[in-house]
N, C-alpha and C positions, 0 to 999 in steps of 0.2 A: 772780653776776650777773655779766656782763663786757659792758663797753662799750667798742665797738670801732670805728673807724670812722678811714678813710684820709685822709680829706681834712680839712686846717686850718682852723680858725675856726668850727666847728659847735656847739660847745657842751659838748663830751663830759667834759671837765675838769670845769666848773661844776655840771654834770650829776650826774657821778658822787660829786662833793663834797657836792651837794645830798640826793641820795639815800642815800647812806653816813650822814650827819649826822641826816637824819630815819629811819633806821631805827634809830640808834644810841640817839637820845631813845627809842626805844619798848622800849628795854631788850636790845634783841639786842644780842650782840658781833659789831663789824664790825672788819674787816681790808682798809682800801683800800690797794692798792698803784698807785703809778703808774708807767708805764715811759716815759712821755711827757719827752724830756730837756729840755723847757721848765719842768717843776716847778712845773705853775700849783695843783695842790693846797694848796700851803706861804700859798698868795696868799689861795686862796678859803678856806682855814681858819683864816688868820691866824696860821701857824707860823713864818712866815718870819723870820728870824735869831735863833729858839730853836733847841735841840739836838734837835728834830725835822726843821730842813732840813739835812741831811748829804749833800746832792747827788748821791742816789744810791747811795753806796759799797757799802751793804750788798747792794741787788740786782745792782750791777758784780761783786762777788765771788762772790753766788751764782750768777751766771750762768758766768762766765768762771773761776774756781776750785772750782765747786763747793760752797762753804760752806752752811752751813745759813741760811736767811733767818729772823732774827729780827726780829719788830717793833720798832720804837725807842720807842714810848712811845704816850701818847694824846694826841689833838689834841683831844679831848671824850671825857667820859664814856661807856664802851663804845666809843670809834672809835679 
């Protein structure tokens, strides 16, 4: 699933975090990737200030340097 909208303030970050968390609670393995530079998913999922909040360094390296994108950890079980 992909959630995209070019207009700011329409709720896509909180919506995508909520959907990802709900799907993870059902037992599905969910990979949530945020490409918004504001990084709202950290606040939405309560990971601000943890090792999961790395300011998008892995995504930048994947895009700019062709490095493999690896998940940074689980914000919740299966997510």
